[in-house]
C-alpha positions as protocol buffer text, in pm:
chain_id: "A"
residue {
  index: 1
  type: MET
  ca { x: -552 y: -1507 z: -366 }
}
residue {
  index: 2
  type: ARG
  ca { x: -382 y: -1221 z: -545 }
}
residue {
  index: 3
  type: ILE
  ca { x: -409 y: -864 z: -413 }
}
residue {
  index: 4
  type: ASP
  ca { x: -251 y: -592 z: -626 }
}
residue {
  index: 5
  type: TYR
  ca { x: -136 y: -259 z: -485 }
}
residue {
  index: 6
  type: GLN
  ca { x: 53 y: 51 z: -593 }
}
residue {
  index: 7
  type: ALA
  ca { x: 396 y: 100 z: -431 }
}
residue {
  index: 8
  type: GLN
  ca { x: 547 y: 445 z: -386 }
}
residue {
  index: 9
  type: ILE
  ca { x: 908 y: 481 z: -270 }
}
residue {
  index: 10
  type: TRP
  ca { x: 1086 y: 799 z: -163 }
}
residue {
  index: 11
  type: ARG
  ca { x: 1396 y: 903 z: 28 }
}
residue {
  index: 12
  type: GLU
  ca { x: 1368 y: 1039 z: 378 }
}
residue {
  index: 13
  type: GLY
  ca { x: 1703 y: 1126 z: 532 }
}
residue {
  index: 14
  type: GLY
  ca { x: 1933 y: 827 z: 487 }
}
residue {
  index: 15
  type: HIS
  ca { x: 1650 y: 578 z: 437 }
}
residue {
  index: 16
  type: CYS
  ca { x: 1394 y: 490 z: 173 }
}
residue {
  index: 17
  type: ILE
  ca { x: 1026 y: 472 z: 264 }
}
residue {
  index: 18
  type: ALA
  ca { x: 790 y: 244 z: 72 }
}
residue {
  index: 19
  type: HIS
  ca { x: 414 y: 290 z: 93 }
}
residue {
  index: 20
  type: ALA
  ca { x: 145 y: 58 z: -44 }
}
residue {
  index: 21
  type: GLN
  ca { x: -172 y: 222 z: -171 }
}
residue {
  index: 22
  type: PRO
  ca { x: -461 y: 181 z: -123 }
}
residue {
  index: 23
  type: LEU
  ca { x: -379 y: -49 z: 169 }
}
residue {
  index: 24
  type: ASP
  ca { x: -198 y: 229 z: 361 }
}
residue {
  index: 25
  type: VAL
  ca { x: 87 y: 0 z: 469 }
}
residue {
  index: 26
  type: ALA
  ca { x: 443 y: 136 z: 488 }
}
residue {
  index: 27
  type: SER
  ca { x: 793 y: 10 z: 557 }
}
residue {
  index: 28
  type: ALA
  ca { x: 1151 y: 128 z: 512 }
}
residue {
  index: 29
  type: GLY
  ca { x: 1499 y: 20 z: 409 }
}
residue {
  index: 30
  type: ASP
  ca { x: 1843 y: 158 z: 335 }
}
residue {
  index: 31
  type: THR
  ca { x: 1791 y: 127 z: -42 }
}
residue {
  index: 32
  type: PRO
  ca { x: 1481 y: 142 z: -265 }
}
residue {
  index: 33
  type: GLU
  ca { x: 1513 y: -233 z: -320 }
}
residue {
  index: 34
  type: ALA
  ca { x: 1535 y: -304 z: 54 }
}
residue {
  index: 35
  type: ALA
  ca { x: 1238 y: -77 z: 122 }
}
residue {
  index: 36
  type: ARG
  ca { x: 1037 y: -256 z: -146 }
}
residue {
  index: 37
  type: GLU
  ca { x: 1123 y: -598 z: -2 }
}
residue {
  index: 38
  type: ALA
  ca { x: 1026 y: -479 z: 346 }
}
residue {
  index: 39
  type: LEU
  ca { x: 701 y: -340 z: 206 }
}
residue {
  index: 40
  type: ASP
  ca { x: 617 y: -670 z: 36 }
}
residue {
  index: 41
  type: GLU
  ca { x: 668 y: -850 z: 368 }
}
residue {
  index: 42
  type: ALA
  ca { x: 463 y: -591 z: 559 }
}
residue {
  index: 43
  type: VAL
  ca { x: 174 y: -618 z: 310 }
}
residue {
  index: 44
  type: GLN
  ca { x: 183 y: -999 z: 329 }
}
residue {
  index: 45
  type: LEU
  ca { x: 170 y: -986 z: 711 }
}
residue {
  index: 46
  type: PHE
  ca { x: -104 y: -721 z: 709 }
}
residue {
  index: 47
  type: LEU
  ca { x: -325 y: -924 z: 475 }
}
residue {
  index: 48
  type: ALA
  ca { x: -253 y: -1254 z: 653 }
}
residue {
  index: 49
  type: THR
  ca { x: -343 y: -1099 z: 988 }
}
residue {
  index: 50
  type: ALA
  ca { x: -668 y: -960 z: 847 }
}
residue {
  index: 51
  type: ALA
  ca { x: -749 y: -1304 z: 702 }
}
residue {
  index: 52
  type: ASP
  ca { x: -670 y: -1474 z: 1035 }
}
residue {
  index: 53
  type: HIS
  ca { x: -905 y: -1234 z: 1214 }
}
residue {
  index: 54
  type: GLY
  ca { x: -1178 y: -1286 z: 954 }
}
residue {
  index: 55
  type: THR
  ca { x: -1170 y: -921 z: 848 }
}
residue {
  index: 56
  type: LEU
  ca { x: -990 y: -939 z: 513 }
}
residue {
  index: 57
  type: ASN
  ca { x: -1301 y: -865 z: 306 }
}
residue {
  index: 58
  type: VAL
  ca { x: -1387 y: -564 z: 523 }
}
residue {
  index: 59
  type: VAL
  ca { x: -1029 y: -434 z: 509 }
}
residue {
  index: 60
  type: LEU
  ca { x: -1019 y: -460 z: 131 }
}
residue {
  index: 61
  type: GLU
  ca { x: -1361 y: -300 z: 85 }
}
residue {
  index: 62
  type: GLU
  ca { x: -1266 y: -10 z: 314 }
}
residue {
  index: 63
  type: ALA
  ca { x: -948 y: 38 z: 110 }
}
residue {
  index: 64
  type: GLY
  ca { x: -1157 y: 72 z: -208 }
}
residue {
  index: 65
  type: TYR
  ca { x: -1114 y: -275 z: -357 }
}
residue {
  index: 66
  type: THR
  ca { x: -1404 y: -440 z: -535 }
}
residue {
  index: 67
  type: PHE
  ca { x: -1481 y: -811 z: -564 }
}
residue {
  index: 68
  type: ALA
  ca { x: -1605 y: -944 z: -896 }
}
residue {
  index: 69
  type: GLU
  ca { x: -1575 y: -1274 z: -1081 }
}
residue {
  index: 70
  type: GLY
  ca { x: -1390 y: -1438 z: -793 }
}
residue {
  index: 71
  type: GLN
  ca { x: -1113 y: -1182 z: -754 }
}
residue {
  index: 72
  type: TRP
  ca { x: -1037 y: -854 z: -578 }
}
residue {
  index: 73
  type: SER
  ca { x: -947 y: -549 z: -788 }
}
residue {
  index: 74
  type: MET
  ca { x: -786 y: -233 z: -657 }
}
residue {
  index: 75
  type: PRO
  ca { x: -937 y: 104 z: -743 }
}
residue {
  index: 76
  type: ASP
  ca { x: -869 y: 240 z: -1090 }
}
residue {
  index: 77
  type: TRP
  ca { x: -606 y: 510 z: -1052 }
}
residue {
  index: 78
  type: VAL
  ca { x: -705 y: 830 z: -1227 }
}
residue {
  index: 79
  type: SER
  ca { x: -369 y: 1005 z: -1180 }
}
residue {
  index: 80
  type: SER
  ca { x: -62 y: 1032 z: -964 }
}
residue {
  index: 81
  type: GLU
  ca { x: 55 y: 1388 z: -922 }
}
residue {
  index: 82
  type: THR
  ca { x: 290 y: 1606 z: -727 }
}
residue {
  index: 83
  type: ALA
  ca { x: 108 y: 1907 z: -585 }
}
residue {
  index: 84
  type: THR
  ca { x: 206 y: 2208 z: -377 }
}
residue {
  index: 85
  type: ALA
  ca { x: 24 y: 2360 z: -80 }
}
residue {
  index: 86
  type: LEU
  ca { x: 100 y: 2719 z: 19 }
}
residue {
  index: 87
  type: VAL
  ca { x: 101 y: 2776 z: 393 }
}
residue {
  index: 88
  type: GLU
  ca { x: 145 y: 3109 z: 567 }
}
residue {
  index: 89
  type: ALA
  ca { x: 391 y: 3081 z: 853 }
}
């Protein structure tokens, strides 16, 4: 079974953080490539654990995936933006 996801990677201190959307799984590494590899492993383990527990379909549905014609599809991304929030301190 193939499950697609969107990976976002950013620097935080001396490490890179990788986050899989819409699954909400994250991992880290010293380089963007290492963070991405760690994320791929974390997603695999997350999905395998859900499958082992019999909850994979529920997990995917709650993350916004839809099932049609024998395959799961992630939500259609409308945009990816950087935004700013103003906070009074």
